[in-house]
C-alpha distance (Angstrom), angle and dihedral (degrees) to the residues before:
residue distance angle dihedral
M1 . . .
P2 3.82 . .
E3 3.76 120.4 .
L4 3.80 113.7 -102.9
K5 3.78 124.5 -150.4
I6 3.80 118.8 -153.1
H7 3.82 123.1 -153.9
P8 3.83 116.4 -174.8
F9 3.80 117.9 -168.4
L10 3.79 139.2 175.4
C11 3.78 119.4 -103.6
R12 3.76 136.0 170.2
K13 3.78 113.3 -0.6
D14 3.76 97.0 -70.3
N15 3.79 109.7 22.2
I16 3.78 143.1 83.8
G17 3.78 123.9 -145.7
V18 3.79 125.9 -156.0
L19 3.79 132.3 -152.9
V20 3.80 119.0 -162.7
H21 3.81 116.5 -161.4
S22 3.80 128.4 -168.9
Q23 3.81 127.5 -157.7
D24 3.81 89.3 -113.5
G25 3.83 90.3 65.2
T26 3.79 97.7 -101.2
T27 3.79 111.4 141.0
A28 3.78 123.3 -175.3
S29 3.76 129.8 -171.7
I30 3.78 110.2 -145.8
D31 3.79 97.0 -136.1
A32 3.80 119.8 -25.6
P33 3.78 107.2 -122.5
D34 3.81 93.4 165.5
A35 3.82 126.6 12.3
E36 3.80 94.6 -151.6
A37 3.81 92.7 53.4
V38 3.82 91.8 47.7
T39 3.81 91.0 48.2
T40 3.80 91.4 49.7
A41 3.81 90.8 49.8
L42 3.81 90.0 50.0
Q43 3.81 90.7 51.1
T44 3.81 90.3 48.3
T45 3.79 92.7 52.8
G46 3.81 97.9 35.1
W47 3.80 90.1 -128.4
N48 3.83 126.4 137.3
L49 3.78 118.9 -132.8
T50 3.80 113.4 -118.2
H51 3.81 102.3 160.6
I52 3.79 141.8 23.5
L53 3.79 113.7 -154.8
T54 3.80 109.1 -160.1
T55 3.79 114.1 -158.8
H56 3.80 94.6 -168.1
H57 3.78 140.6 -18.6
H58 3.80 105.9 -95.4
G59 3.80 120.8 125.0
D60 3.79 93.6 -117.0
H61 3.82 87.5 60.7
T62 3.81 101.1 37.2
A63 3.83 108.3 31.2
G64 3.82 93.4 106.4
N65 3.81 99.0 42.5
L66 3.79 100.1 98.1
E67 3.80 95.8 42.4
L68 3.81 91.9 49.2
K69 3.79 93.0 45.5
């Protein structure tokens, strides 16, 4: 099983985002509450987004999906 790196980050006023990165270069955002916050977290880590995993369809989980796509 490949090693996974986890990067939590603050987004919006009341939310936390999470990036999950695999050794093979796959990087997933667990939900995308805010595209700017996800992009900043990606720049901080140097990872490239390959997937968005949406847990459910509420705006505070999906607001950044289209912009990041």
